[in-house]
Every structure is written in C-alpha cells, then in structure tokens.
C-alpha positions in Angstrom: 0.2 0.6 -0.6 2.7 2.3 0.6 5.2 1.6 -2.6 3.7 4.0 -4.6 4.2 5.8 -7.3 2.1 9.2 -6.5 1.3 11.5 -9.4 1.0 15.8 -8.8 0.3 18.7 -9.7 2.5 21.1 -8.0 0.8 24.4 -6.9 3.3 27.7 -7.6 5.1 29.8 -4.5 5.0 26.1 -3.0 8.8 23.9 -3.4 9.3 20.6 -4.7 11.1 19.6 -0.8 7.6 21.1 0.4 5.5 19.7 -1.4 7.5 15.9 -0.2 7.1 17.0 3.3 3.5 17.1 3.5 2.8 13.8 1.6 4.9 12.0 4.0 3.6 12.8 7.1 0.5 12.2 5.2 0.9 8.9 4.3 3.5 8.0 7.2 -0.3 9.5 9.7 -1.7 6.6 8.1 0.8 4.2 8.4 1.2 4.7 12.2 5.1 5.4 10.7 6.6 6.9 8.7 7.1 6.4 5.4 10.1 7.9 3.2 9.3 9.2 -0.1 11.3 10.5 -2.7 11.0 13.3 -5.3 12.2 12.4 -8.7 13.4 15.5 -10.3 12.5 19.2 -8.5 10.6 22.1 -9.6 11.8 25.6 -8.8 9.6 27.5 -6.6 7.7 29.8 -9.2 7.4 26.7 -11.3 3.9 24.4 -12.2 3.1 21.0 -12.4 4.1 17.2 -13.3 6.0 16.0 -10.0 6.8 12.9 -9.9 6.4 11.0 -5.8 8.1 7.7 -5.2 7.0 6.3 -1.5 8.0 3.5 0.2 10.6 0.3 -1.5 9.7 2.6 -4.6 12.3 5.8 -3.9 15.3 3.3 -5.2 13.5 4.1 -8.9 14.1 7.9 -7.3 17.5 8.1 -9.8 15.9 6.7 -13.0 13.9 8.5 -13.6 16.1 12.0 -13.2 17.1 10.8 -16.6 14.1 11.1 -19.0 13.2 13.3 -20.8 10.5 16.1 -20.1 7.9 18.0 -21.9 7.5 22.4 -20.7 5.0 24.9 -21.1 7.7 28.1 -20.6 6.7 31.9 -20.8 9.5 34.3 -22.1 9.0 37.6 -21.7 11.0 39.6 -23.8 13.1 42.8 -23.7 13.8 41.9 -19.6 16.8 40.1 -18.2 17.0 38.5 -14.8 20.1 38.1 -12.5 18.6 34.9 -12.1 16.8 33.6 -15.8 13.6 34.4 -13.1 11.4 36.1 -11.6 12.8 35.6 -8.9 15.9 37.5 -9.5 16.1 40.8 -10.2 15.2 42.4 -13.2 16.8 44.9 -15.7 14.4 45.5 -19.2 16.0 46.1 -22.7 14.9 48.6 -24.7 13.0 47.3 -27.4 12.7 49.8 -30.4 10.8 47.1 -33.1 9.4 44.1 -31.8 10.1 40.3 -33.1 8.1 39.4 -36.1 6.4 36.3 -35.5 8.3 35.4 -38.4 11.5 36.6 -36.4 10.6 34.4 -33.6 9.6 30.6 -34.7 13.3 30.8 -36.9 14.5 32.3 -33.5 13.5 29.3 -31.7 14.6 27.1 -35.0 18.1 27.2 -34.6 18.2 25.8 -30.7 16.2 22.3 -31.8 18.7 19.3 -31.9 21.7 19.4 -29.8 23.2 22.5 -28.2 25.7 23.3 -25.4 24.6 25.4 -22.5 25.8 27.0 -19.7 24.8 26.0 -16.1 23.1 29.0 -14.5 25.2 30.5 -12.0 21.9 30.1 -9.7 22.0 26.1 -10.0 23.0 23.7 -7.8 26.1 21.8 -9.1 29.3 22.3 -7.2 32.3 24.7 -8.5 35.3 23.3 -6.8 33.1 21.5 -3.6 30.2 24.4 -3.3 27.1 24.8 -4.7 26.3 28.0 -7.4 23.8 29.2 -5.8 25.5 29.9 -2.7 28.0 31.8 -4.6 26.0 33.7 -6.0 24.4 34.8 -3.6 28.1 35.6 -2.6 27.9 37.8 -5.4 30.8 36.0 -5.9 32.7 35.1 -9.7 32.6 32.4 -11.5 33.1 30.9 -14.7 30.2 28.3 -15.0 30.8 24.8 -16.6 29.1 24.4 -20.0 26.8 20.8 -21.3 26.6 19.5 -24.2 22.2 18.5 -24.2 19.3 17.9 -26.7 15.7 19.7 -27.6 13.7 17.1 -29.2 10.9 19.3 -30.0 10.4 22.9 -29.5 7.5 24.8 -31.2 6.0 27.8 -31.0 2.0 28.3 -28.8 1.8 32.3 -27.7 2.8 35.4 -29.4 2.3 38.8 -28.0 4.9 40.8 -27.1 6.4 40.9 -25.1 5.4 37.1 -23.6 6.5 34.4 -25.7 4.7 30.6 -24.7 6.2 28.0 -26.4 6.1 24.5 -25.7 9.5 22.3 -25.8 10.5 18.6 -24.6 13.6 17.7 -23.8 16.6 15.7 -22.6 18.3 15.5 -19.8 19.9 18.3 -18.0 18.0 20.8 -19.7 17.9 24.2 -17.4 14.7 25.6 -19.6 15.8 29.3 -17.5 19.5 29.0 -20.0 17.7 28.5 -23.0 15.2 31.2 -22.6 17.5 33.3 -21.8 19.6 32.3 -24.5 16.3 32.5 -27.5 16.7 36.3 -26.0 19.5 36.4 -27.2 19.5 35.0 -30.1 16.5 37.9 -31.4 18.3 40.8 -29.7 15.6 41.4 -27.3 17.2 39.8 -23.6 14.4 37.8 -22.0 13.7 35.5 -19.4 11.5 32.9 -17.8 7.6 34.3 -16.0 6.6 30.5 -15.3 6.9 27.4 -16.2 4.9 24.7 -16.5 5.9 21.0 -16.1 3.6 19.1 -18.7 5.0 15.7 -19.0 8.7 13.4 -17.2 9.1 10.0 -20.2 5.3 8.3 -20.2 4.0 10.4 -17.0 1.6 13.3 -18.0 0.5 15.4 -15.8 -3.0 15.2 -17.1 -3.2 11.9 -14.8 -1.6 14.6 -11.7 -4.0 15.3 -8.9 -2.5 18.6 -7.4 -1.4 18.8 -4.2 -4.8 19.7 -2.5 -6.7 17.4 -3.4 -4.5 14.4 -3.4 -4.0 15.9 -0.3 -8.1 15.8 1.2 -8.5 12.5 -0.6 -5.2 10.8 1.5 -5.8 12.7 4.9 -7.6 10.1 7.3 -11.0 10.5 8.4 -12.5 10.1 11.7 
C-alpha cells in the first residue's frame, strides 16, 4: 500500500521538498510509522506541473527518472533580463525599438532544436570547487560556469504577443529551461527571462494524470 508512484500537479510558490514533506506526513499518519518519500526531479518554487513522488521501496527508483526526457510549457518575457533567468531574480528592462515578428520568433526557435551547448545557470545546484553555485552567486562571487551538451527534441511556438512568448518544448536530461529562455532572448536581440514554467510530461507520465496537491491531501487525509 505504501510502495507507490504518486503523480502530483505542483502548485506555484511551493518547493518540491515542501510537497514531499506534506505527502510524507499524511502517509506516515495513515501507516502509523514513518514512510519514505522521494522525488524524481525538482521544480523551482515558481514553477508548476508534474512532480513524480516515489514512496516506500519505490524510492530506490528515483535516480532512474532523473535521466528521463521531459516536456515543458514556458512563458518568456522579452525586453527584460533577470539575474537568475526567472522571476526570482533582479529584473532589468531592455530597449526594444521593433518587437520581433512571428516569423523571426519561429526562425529563432528552430536554431535551438537538436543538440545544443548550454551554460549552467549561476543560480543552480551544480557544485563549483565543492560549493553550490547558488551559494557563490548569492555572495556575489563571480565564477566561470561550466557548459554542457543537451538535447532539445522539439520546440514549438504556442502563443506570442509582445513582450510575452509561450513555447512548448520536449528536452533531454539536464536541460535548463531558464538558460534556454535567456539564449532565445539573446538570439532575438531583446533579452528574455522565464516568467512561468509548467512541466507537462516526464517520460510516459503526463500532468493530466496527476492530482493537484490540495486534492491529493484531501483524498488521503485520515478521516475520523
């Protein structure tokens, strides 16, 4: 009963660890003992969407899912940049005399399909000389961030009304959507940062099959 795969539609403004803690508390209350719960890849607090949790003996499988392909819907704001590549950083506006056309947007997106090289974000959990990059960034220390090869299987334009651009992308393991947003903005000459992010798929699992956290908690809470 407690060796499960749980699909949660994570709400915004909550950490993935916060979701894990709530699920662990409810399952442990039902079991009368502490139940192990692990996630298969975090989402940033501002992001929403599919979060796969493993419980009990299934937690041993968590690492397997880190290598799985994922799909996201991402909203970019052109004409602005962020120190973190997302809404949590310091924002700065850029002057854009002529907004990019739909044709220019589509052409730019095409250049990112396939294998590309990304620079790992300064605000990330990657270790630099044994320390987390985000710790160094918060202290204002400038370090040379590593690059990595990643795969963008698909990247499609969903909606565009300047300054907002919404895309759908299927990506391989290790892809940073924040970096992709910044690179698209650089390609267009406008700058850009990620204003919203929703994970819609991990491997064969889809967000349509997930329960919002509040609903899952309601359905699984101990009833008197």
